[in-house]
Backbone as a ProteinNet text record, in pm:
[ID]
protein_1_A
[PRIMARY]
MIKTIQLIYKFKGNLERLRGLVIDKDIAIIVASIVNEENEVLKKIILKQGEKVDMCESLMNFYNQGINEGINQGIDKGINLGVNKETLQKTKQIFKHFYPHEDSNILNNLTKKQLDIIFTMLLDQEPFDKIKGIINKEIIS
[TERTIARY]
-4415.6	-4277.2	-4220	-4294.9	-4247.3	-4221	-4310.5	-4291.8	-4161.6	-4134.6	-4012	-3888.9	-3890.6	-3777.7	-3756.9	-3865.8	-3855.6	-3795.8	-3838.8	-3785.9	-3636.2	-3595.4	-3453.2	-3369.5	-3419	-3345.3	-3339.8	-3441.1	-3441.6	-3364.1	-3332.1	-3266.9	-3145.3	-3046.7	-2925.5	-2867.1	-2863.7	-2801.1	-2890.2	-3012.3	-3103.4	-3193.5	-3154.2	-3228.1	-3370.8	-3396	-3530.8	-3634	-3594.3	-3687	-3731.2	-3651.4	-3682.5	-3733.1	-3734.3	-3781.6	-3924.2	-3945.3	-4079.6	-4113.6	-4023.5	-4049	-4017.2	-4122.3	-4107.8	-4185	-4116.1	-4178.3	-4147.9	-4219.5	-4194.8	-4054.2	-3994.8	-3858.3	-3843.8	-3939.5	-3931.3	-3927	-4009.8	-4011.8	-3878.9	-3827.5	-3700.2	-3586.2	-3584	-3478.8	-3490.7	-3612.8	-3633.9	-3589	-3628.1	-3589.5	-3437	-3373.5	-3226.7	-3161.6	-3219.7	-3165.6	-3176.9	-3285.4	-3308	-3215.9	-3207.9	-3131.5	-2982.8	-2944.5	-2804	-2770.1	-2789.3	-2779.3	-2640.3	-2536	-2400	-2350.3	-2423.5	-2373.2	-2467.2	-2414.9	-2493.6	-2501.9	-2423.1	-2416.2	-2551.3	-2615.8	-2745.5	-2845.8	-2844.8	-2936.7	-2908.5	-2782.3	-2746.3	-2794.1	-2781.1	-2827.5	-2978.3	-3049.5	-3195.4	-3233.4	-3161.7	-3193.2	-3175.8	-3091.8	-3070.5	-3188.9	-3271.9	-3387.3	-3502.7	-3607.6	-3725.3	-3805.5	-3934.5	-4022.2	-4049.6	-4046.1	-4063.1	-3925.7	-3897.8	-3765.4	-3778.6	-3701.4	-3693.1	-3583.7	-3623.5	-3527.4	-3428.7	-3473.7	-3383.7	-3270.1	-3305.7	-3206.1	-3114.7	-3174.2	-3095.1	-2992.6	-3035.8	-2942.8	-2836.7	-2874.1	-2775.5	-2671.2	-2714.3	-2619.7	-2530.1	-2590	-2515.9	-2409.5	-2447.9	-2357.7	-2242.6	-2276.8	-2175.1	-2079.4	-2133.2	-2047.5	-1950.2	-1997.2	-1908.9	-1797.8	-1832.1	-1730.4	-1627.6	-1674	-1581.6	-1490.9	-1547	-1464.6	-1359.3	-1398.5	-1303.3	-1191.3	-1225.8	-1124.8	-1028.7	-1084	-998.6	-907.5	-959.7	-876	-764.8	-797.1	-696.1	-587.3	-628.6	-531.4	-441.1	-502.2	-422.6	-324.2	-370.4	-282.7	-168.2	-199	-95.6	8.1	-38.9	53.5	142.6	82.7	161.6	263.3	223.5	318.3	433.6	402.2	506.6	601.2	545.9	628.6	716.5	658	736.4	846.5	815	914.7	1029.6	994.8	1097	1183.6	1120	1193.6	1285.7	1235.9	1317.5	1438.3	1416.6	1526.5	1634	1592.2	1690	1766.5	1694.3	1758.8	1856.6	1816.8	1906.9	2032.3	2013.7	2127	2230.4	2185.7	2277.5	2334.4	2249.7	2293.5	2409.3	2394.9	2500.3	2629.1	2614.8	2732.6	2811.6	2738.9	2806.2	2839.4	2760	2780.2	2778.5	2880.6	2881.3	2886.5	2933	2944.3	2820.9	2723	2599.3	2490.7	2396.7	2286.3	2177.9	2158.5	2059.5	1915.9	1897.7	1763.1	1703.9	1786.8	1732.1	1640.2	1645	1558.2	1419.8	1407.6	1278.2	1175.8	1052.3	938.8	939.7	1017.7	1011.6	903.1	855.7	755.8	824.2	744.4	798.4	867.8	809.8	869	1006.9	1019.6	1149.4	1250.3	1207.4	1298.5	1341.6	1249.9	1284.5	1387.3	1368.6	1463.2	1600.8	1601.7	1728.9	1796.5	1719.4	1774.1	1849.2	1785.3	1847.2	1970.9	1961.7	2076.3	2193.4	2163.5	2269.9	2336.8	2257.1	2314.5	2399.9	2359.3	2436.1	2550.8	2567.6	2672.3	2671.4	2551.4	2535.6	2595.3	2642.6	2700.3	2594.2	2639.8	2551.5	2466.2	2523.7	2448.6	2325.2	2336.5	2221.9	2114.4	2158.6	2064.5	1995.2	2070.8	2014.1	1908.3	1930.6	1833.3	1699.1	1701.7	1577.7	1511.4	1592.1	1538.6	1466.9	1522.9	1465	1346.2	1326.3	1211.6	1089.4	975.7	851.3	798.4	806.2	758.8	633.8	529	402.1	406.2	380.4	384.6	255.5
-697.8	-713.5	-578.2	-502.2	-371.9	-279.1	-281.9	-198.7	-236.5	-364.7	-413.6	-364	-374.4	-328.6	-178.7	-103.7	41.1	72.7	1.3	24.9	-5.5	-111.8	-149.2	-46.1	2.8	106.8	236.7	262.2	382	359.5	235.7	191.6	277	285.6	367.3	362.2	243.4	225.9	255.4	302	333.6	213.4	132.6	10.4	37	152.1	183.9	174.6	203.6	195.8	52.5	-43.5	-184	-260.7	-197.9	-266.9	-314.4	-440.2	-497.1	-547.2	-531.5	-579.4	-728.3	-809.3	-954.1	-1004.5	-1077	-1125.2	-1272.7	-1336.5	-1477.6	-1495.7	-1611.6	-1640.6	-1630.2	-1684.1	-1680.5	-1537.2	-1451.5	-1310	-1244.9	-1278.1	-1220	-1256.1	-1378.3	-1420.9	-1345.3	-1327.7	-1251.6	-1107.2	-1048.1	-909.6	-898.9	-993.6	-992	-1002.7	-1081.7	-1095.7	-966	-894.6	-770.1	-658.8	-642.9	-530.1	-558.8	-684.7	-719	-841.1	-829.5	-945.4	-1007.6	-934.3	-986.5	-1058.7	-1051.8	-1106.4	-1214.1	-1332.1	-1445.3	-1448	-1365.4	-1369.3	-1337.8	-1232.2	-1195.5	-1308.1	-1372.4	-1484.7	-1598.4	-1626.9	-1733.9	-1699.8	-1574.3	-1531.3	-1550.5	-1514	-1528.8	-1675.7	-1761.5	-1904.4	-1968.1	-1909.1	-1962.3	-1934.1	-1837.9	-1802.6	-1897.8	-1886.8	-1971.5	-1932.1	-1968.3	-1937.5	-1788.3	-1718.3	-1573	-1510.6	-1403.9	-1341.5	-1199.4	-1169.2	-1033.4	-962.5	-874	-808.9	-720.5	-662	-580.1	-667.5	-781.2	-873.5	-927.4	-960.1	-1012.8	-911.4	-786.9	-684.8	-651.7	-657	-632.8	-745.2	-869.2	-981.1	-967.4	-925.5	-903.3	-795.9	-687.5	-575.8	-621.8	-694.3	-741.3	-840	-924.5	-1020	-946.4	-840.2	-759.4	-694.4	-644.4	-583.6	-688.6	-806.5	-912.5	-956.5	-967.1	-1003.4	-896.1	-769.9	-660	-663.7	-690.9	-700.2	-814.1	-930.1	-1046.2	-1019.1	-951.7	-917.8	-821.7	-727.6	-633.9	-704.7	-798.9	-876	-955.6	-1023.7	-1101.7	-1013.5	-898.1	-807.2	-758.9	-728.5	-686.1	-794.1	-917.6	-1030	-1044.2	-1037.6	-1050.3	-938.5	-816.9	-704.9	-728.1	-780	-809.2	-916.5	-1021.5	-1130.1	-1076.7	-997	-940.9	-848.7	-768.9	-677.7	-756.5	-862.3	-945.8	-1014.6	-1066.9	-1130.9	-1031.1	-909.5	-804.8	-771.4	-756.5	-721.5	-829.2	-956.4	-1065.8	-1074.7	-1057.7	-1065	-949.5	-830.5	-714.2	-735.8	-792.6	-814.7	-907.1	-1014.9	-1108.5	-1045.4	-973	-905.2	-810.6	-731.4	-635.9	-708.3	-825.9	-903.4	-948	-1000.8	-1053.2	-945.2	-839.7	-733	-597.4	-569.3	-446.4	-318.1	-327	-206.8	-183.9	-274.7	-260.3	-201.6	-133.5	-70.1	-174.3	-203.8	-304.8	-256.5	-128.7	-76.7	-130.2	-193.1	-254	-371.2	-416.5	-525.8	-476	-345.6	-289.7	-315	-328.7	-343.3	-473.4	-572.5	-703.4	-786.6	-885.6	-975.4	-1066.7	-1128.8	-1223.9	-1338.5	-1380.2	-1489.8	-1450.6	-1329.1	-1282.3	-1277.3	-1224.5	-1215.3	-1353.7	-1449.9	-1587	-1647.3	-1625.5	-1677.9	-1613.9	-1482.6	-1410.3	-1453	-1471.4	-1516.7	-1649.3	-1742.7	-1873	-1856.6	-1770.5	-1746.1	-1687	-1599.6	-1540.5	-1646.5	-1733.9	-1841.3	-1935.6	-1953.6	-2038	-1961.4	-1834.9	-1746.3	-1736.3	-1716.6	-1697.2	-1562.1	-1547.8	-1419.8	-1309.5	-1188	-1071.2	-1057.2	-1088.2	-1075.7	-1166.2	-1285.9	-1377.3	-1320.7	-1265.8	-1206.3	-1087	-1007.5	-891.4	-935.1	-1051.6	-1106	-1133.4	-1182.6	-1208.1	-1075.4	-978.5	-847	-783.5	-801.6	-739.9	-815.5	-941.3	-1020.3	-984.4	-990.5	-971.5	-1111	-1143.8	-1275.8	-1252	-1321.9	-1308.3	-1400.6	-1344.8	-1427.5	-1502.5
1261.3	1221.2	1175.9	1099.7	1052.3	1169.8	1269.4	1388.9	1459.6	1466.2	1531.4	1456.4	1325.3	1243.6	1262.7	1262.5	1282.6	1419.6	1522.2	1656.7	1663.6	1598.6	1602.5	1527.1	1413.1	1341	1421.2	1502.8	1586.9	1716.8	1744.7	1868.4	1903.7	1817.5	1833.2	1974.2	2031.8	2162.8	2280.9	2258.3	2368	2394.5	2491	2521.4	2568.5	2624.2	2673.3	2561.2	2439.8	2326.4	2297.8	2343.1	2314.6	2436.2	2551.8	2672.8	2651.1	2685.4	2674.5	2534.8	2439.2	2303.4	2298.2	2312.2	2310.1	2188.2	2101.4	1978.2	1958.8	1866.1	1834.9	1780.5	1810.8	1768.7	1616.2	1541.2	1394.7	1342.5	1400.2	1360.3	1398.2	1516.7	1562.1	1467.8	1418	1325.4	1193.3	1145.9	1022.1	1041.3	1153	1182.6	1190.5	1258.4	1270.3	1132.6	1044.3	908.7	831	852.2	778.6	829.7	960.1	1015	1027.2	1020.5	1039.9	955	823.7	736.1	729.2	760.1	746.2	871.4	979.2	1104.4	1157.4	1174.5	1223.9	1376.3	1442.9	1589.2	1652.3	1605.3	1662.6	1643.7	1528.1	1504.7	1602.3	1627.9	1722	1862.9	1900.9	2033.7	2043.5	1939.1	1936.8	1946	1874.5	1874.7	2012.3	2096.4	2230.7	2323.2	2286.3	2369.3	2340.5	2418.7	2401.7	2279.6	2278.9	2165.9	2153.9	2265.2	2265.3	2289.2	2216.9	2223.2	2274.8	2378.3	2431.5	2351.3	2260.9	2171.3	2247.3	2356.8	2438.4	2492.2	2545.7	2601	2489.6	2375.1	2263.4	2214.5	2198.4	2150.4	2254.4	2381	2486.9	2486.9	2469.8	2461	2338.3	2227.4	2103.4	2124.1	2186.8	2215.7	2306	2412.5	2506.8	2441.4	2354.4	2285.2	2193.3	2128.7	2043.2	2123.1	2240.7	2327.9	2368.2	2408.6	2450	2336.1	2214.8	2099.9	2072.7	2085.5	2065.9	2167.7	2291.4	2397.7	2367.7	2328.2	2298.6	2179.2	2076.4	1961.4	2002.2	2088.8	2137.8	2216.9	2300.4	2379.2	2286.1	2186.6	2091.3	2015.6	1972	1897.9	1987.5	2112.7	2206.9	2230.4	2243.3	2262.7	2139.7	2020.1	1896.9	1883.5	1919.2	1913.8	2009.8	2127.9	2226.2	2177.2	2117.1	2063	1951.2	1860.5	1750.1	1801.7	1903.2	1959	2021.5	2093	2155.8	2049.6	1945.6	1836.2	1768.9	1744.7	1682.8	1769.8	1899.7	1990	1991.2	1999.1	2001.1	1869.2	1758.7	1627.8	1610.4	1653.3	1644.2	1727.9	1844.5	1933.8	1868.5	1810.1	1743.8	1616.7	1544.3	1421.7	1452.5	1558.7	1597.7	1635.5	1694.4	1733.9	1610.3	1509.6	1391.1	1288.1	1286.1	1186.6	1256.6	1336.9	1417.5	1333.5	1208.7	1125.8	1038.1	1046.4	968.5	1057.5	996	1068.8	1099	1225.8	1264.3	1241.7	1215.3	1189	1058.9	976	853.9	888.5	1012.9	1057.8	1100.8	1120.7	1160.9	1050.3	1088.4	994.9	916.2	959	895.2	963.1	892	950.9	1052.4	1135.8	1233.3	1160.2	1050.2	972.7	920.4	867.3	819.6	934.2	1048.3	1163.7	1210.6	1210.5	1251.3	1156.4	1027	927.4	946	962.4	979.2	1109.2	1213.9	1342.2	1323	1254.5	1228.7	1140.7	1039.8	951.8	1029.2	1122.4	1203.8	1290.3	1349.5	1431	1347.1	1220.5	1128.2	1063	1101.5	1051.2	898.6	845.9	701.5	663.6	539.1	496.1	492.8	510	515.7	389.6	272.9	147.4	146.3	202.5	209.4	302.4	413.1	509.2	445.5	374.2	305.6	203.9	141.9	47.4	113.5	235.6	310.8	347.4	383.9	421.5	302	183.3	64.1	7.3	48.9	1.1	83.6	18.7	92.8	126.6	252.7	299.2	380.3	346.5	418.9	539.1	655.3	776.9	794.6
[MASK]
+++++++++++++++++++++++++++++++++++++++++++++++++++++++++++++++++++++++++++++++++++++++++++++++++++++++++++++++++++++++++++++++++++++++++++++

């Protein structure tokens, strides 16, 4: 077990160091707990294997899963940025229509929730002071 832990700490992305390292599942779970105590993903990957665990394969699956999660988070963030940008543009457009002498840049850096509220207020033709009140409040989206 100590040899396995040492190899994993020396691993540093070089899978060749782990090729052929096949250990019992119970030992693999203990090793995963020691070297990566905060992440249950590696343990789950190990549990999917049989009684013997190929640590090279497990770490490669762990690595690939991390990449896929990163890609998905990036896609989600991009979608949210696009939605927020679209909401901002629509809100600014209506804001300029109702308040042509006010600076629509005061809407920049607001949360999506704030923009949605202001959008509705603009459609309801609420007074500018009420809208300004929403702009000045910190609303958590």
